[in-house]
C-alpha positions as a printed Julia matrix, in Angstrom:
155×3 Matrix{Float64}:
 47.67  122.8   101.85
 51.14  121.36  101.45
 52.24  120.32   97.99
 54.6   117.43   97.41
 56.96  117.86   94.46
 59.51  115.13   93.91
 61.06  113.38   90.96
 61.69  109.69   91.43
 63.31  107.26   89.03
 61.48  103.95   88.8
 63.66  101.48   86.92
 64.66  104.03   84.3
 61.37  105.9    83.98
 60.77  109.25   85.56
 57.71  109.72   87.74
 56.87  113.26   88.74
 54.58  113.51   91.72
 52.72  116.78   91.87
 49.92  117.55   94.24
 49.08  114.14   95.64
 45.39  113.65   96.19
 43.92  113.04   99.61
 43.7   109.34  100.47
 40.52  107.73   99.2
 38.13  106.04  101.54
 36.5   102.76  100.63
 33.5   104.77   99.39
 35.23  107.47   97.28
 36.79  107.23   93.81
 40.56  106.83   93.49
 42.53  109.7    91.92
 46.23  109.12   91.25
 48.68  109.99   92.62
 47.43  109.45   96.16
 49.49  109.86   99.33
 49.16  108.04  102.68
 50.89  109.42  105.78
 52.26  107.55  108.82
 52.5   104.16  107.11
 54.47  101.22  108.49
 56.87   99.46  106.14
 58.44   95.99  106.28
 60.84   94.68  103.6
 60.31   90.99  104.41
 57.75   88.3   105.14
 59.81   87.13  108.13
 58.06   87.13  111.5
 57.7    90.75  112.65
 59.66   91.73  115.73
 58.95   94.47  118.22
 58.54   97.12  116.94
 56.46   95.64  114.14
 57.66   98.05  111.45
 61.15   98.5   110.03
 60.39  102.07  108.93
 57.57  104.6   109.06
 56.77  107.2   106.43
 54.63  108.1   103.43
 53.34  105.83  100.65
 52.53  107.4    97.29
 50.54  105.31   94.83
 51.24  106.89   91.44
 50.46  106.2    87.81
 53.66  104.19   87.17
 54.42  102.67   90.56
 54.34  102.92   94.32
 56.91  104.81   96.4
 57.66  104.79  100.09
 59.54  107.69  101.7
 60.57  106.94  105.29
 62.86  108.18  108.02
 65.36  105.39  107.25
 65.22  105.44  103.45
 62.93  105.05  100.48
 61.67  102.33   98.13
 60.33  102.7    94.57
 58.48   99.82   92.88
 57.35  100.05   89.26
 54.07   98.27   88.46
 55.77   96.29   85.69
 57.93   94.36   88.22
 55.08   93.49   90.6
 54.26   89.79   90.68
 51.56   89.76   93.36
 49.67   92.3    95.46
 47.49   91.13   98.34
 45.78   92.42  101.5
 45.28   90.64  104.81
 46.99   89.09  107.8
 50.63   88.09  107.37
 52.29   85.16  109.1
 51.83   85.05  112.85
 50.69   88.7   113.06
 47.07   88.2   114.06
 46.44   91.89  114.85
 47.35   93.94  111.78
 46.33   93.64  108.14
 49.02   94.43  105.6
 49.29   95.21  101.9
 51.89   92.77  100.58
 53.7    93.48   97.32
 55.84   90.71   95.88
 58.14   92.01   93.15
 61.28   91.21   91.18
 64.35   93.39   91.75
 67.67   92.5    90.09
 66.57   88.86   89.63
 65.7    88.58   93.33
 62.27   88.03   94.82
 61.56   91.02   97.06
 58.72   92.14   99.3
 57.25   95.39  100.53
 54.57   95.31  103.22
 52.53   98.36  104.27
 50.06   98.99  107.08
 48.68  102.06  108.81
 50.86  103.38  111.61
 48.55  105.98  113.16
 47.62  105.54  116.83
 50.22  102.78  117.28
 48.63  100.74  114.49
 45.07  100.74  115.81
 42.92  101.56  112.81
 45.84  100.71  110.53
 43.88   98.04  108.69
 41.62  100.75  107.24
 44.67  102.63  105.89
 46.08   99.37  104.5
 42.71   98.66  102.82
 42.79  102.12  101.2
 46.37  101.55   99.96
 45.3    98.17   98.53
 42.27   99.71   96.84
 44.46  102.4    95.26
 46.97   99.8    94.05
 44.15   97.66   92.66
 42.82  100.66   90.72
 46.27  101.63   89.39
 47.09   98.07   88.3
 43.73   97.75   86.53
 44.48  101.02   84.69
 47.8    99.49   83.53
 46.14   96.24   82.42
 47.85   94.32   85.24
 44.8    93.3    87.28
 45.96   89.65   87.28
 48.69   90.67   89.75
 46.09   91.52   92.42
 45.04   88.69   94.74
 41.54   89.39   96.04
 40.57   87.33   99.07
 36.97   86.96  100.19
 36.26   88.9   103.38
 39.5    90.9   103.26
 37.77   94.2   103.93
């Protein structure tokens, strides 16, 4: 079993990620931190191009925020700056479901979108649903459940 040890600074607070738990399924309880491998990342709501993702890597949903570590860079988002978290289709992309995080960074509205990247995206909606479920749990634990937008029939 490989252990992930990394210190990340999320807007001035230190988050130490120890042994990240295995990703939850829709039927199992969530234990933070949780790590998701081979995840697609987009930094914008603009119409996806080919390839669909801007980066591919690992998403870690922790106790203080979510982090993405990819081949082309990383992104850290503290829960306190999240304005909206949702799950579903985005724009004209009628194939993939995405977790969309709208957040404030340096007085700018920013976005982070995540979907599963295994098997060229097929089955990625299940991974995205598990990321959303983990974020929903973490935000509820922080008293920020109003940030989560739950749509009927999303899962």
